[in-house]
C-alpha positions in Angstrom: 159.4 -51.8 196.4 158.8 -54.6 194.1 161.2 -55.7 191.6 160.3 -54.7 188.0 159.5 -58.4 186.7 157.7 -59.3 189.6 155.5 -55.8 189.4 155.0 -56.8 185.8 154.0 -60.3 186.2 151.2 -59.1 188.9 150.0 -56.1 186.4 149.5 -58.6 183.6 147.8 -61.3 185.6 145.6 -58.6 187.6 144.6 -56.3 184.5 143.7 -59.2 182.2 141.1 -60.4 184.8 140.4 -57.1 186.6 136.6 -57.5 186.0 136.4 -61.0 187.6 139.0 -59.7 190.7 136.8 -57.1 191.3 133.5 -59.2 191.5 135.1 -61.5 193.6 136.6 -59.0 196.0 132.8 -57.1 195.8 131.2 -60.7 196.8 133.6 -61.3 199.7 133.3 -57.8 201.0 136.7 -57.0 200.8 136.3 -53.9 198.5 137.7 -51.6 201.1 141.1 -51.8 200.4 143.2 -53.5 197.8 141.8 -51.7 194.9 144.2 -50.3 193.1 146.7 -52.7 191.5 149.7 -51.1 192.4 148.7 -51.9 196.3 149.8 -55.7 195.1 153.3 -56.3 195.8 153.5 -60.2 196.5 153.0 -63.0 194.2 153.5 -66.8 194.6 153.3 -69.3 191.9 153.1 -73.3 191.7 151.9 -76.1 189.4 149.9 -78.8 190.7 149.0 -81.7 188.1 148.3 -79.6 185.0 147.0 -76.5 186.8 148.9 -73.6 187.5 148.1 -71.6 190.3 148.9 -68.1 191.7 148.5 -65.9 194.7 148.3 -62.4 194.3 148.3 -60.1 197.3 148.1 -57.3 198.9 148.7 -56.0 202.8 144.6 -56.9 203.2 143.9 -58.9 200.3 145.3 -62.0 198.7 143.4 -63.5 195.7 143.8 -67.0 194.1 144.5 -67.5 190.5 144.0 -71.1 188.7 146.0 -70.7 185.7 144.9 -67.1 184.7 141.4 -67.3 186.3 140.6 -65.6 189.7 138.7 -68.4 191.8 139.1 -66.6 195.1 139.6 -63.8 197.4 140.6 -63.8 201.2 141.9 -61.6 203.9 145.5 -61.5 203.3 147.4 -63.1 206.6 150.9 -63.7 207.1 150.3 -67.8 207.3 149.5 -67.9 204.1 153.2 -67.2 202.9 155.3 -70.5 202.8 152.4 -72.8 203.3 153.2 -76.2 202.1 149.6 -75.7 200.3 148.4 -72.1 200.1 145.4 -72.9 197.8 144.1 -74.6 201.2 143.5 -71.2 202.6 141.0 -70.7 199.7 137.8 -72.0 198.4 138.1 -73.8 195.1 135.6 -75.6 193.4 136.9 -78.7 191.2 
């Protein structure tokens, strides 16, 4: 079970950009699992310079947001958790 404030943050971010998230999942071949927002239970945020990054993940998929825009999606793996630079797991164009 996820804490209510964490759950609300995940829902707000995912709902705001669901069409873009869906497109990323489809483009990366990750549509099989992780389609329901309720399946996303983890969130990690940090600031790098003037940009805020957030990773939202389910058991199978992780989505990287730059500010509030989804920029990449990958299969989730536990090395992502606690990484010094979680952004390095994703492809981020500058």
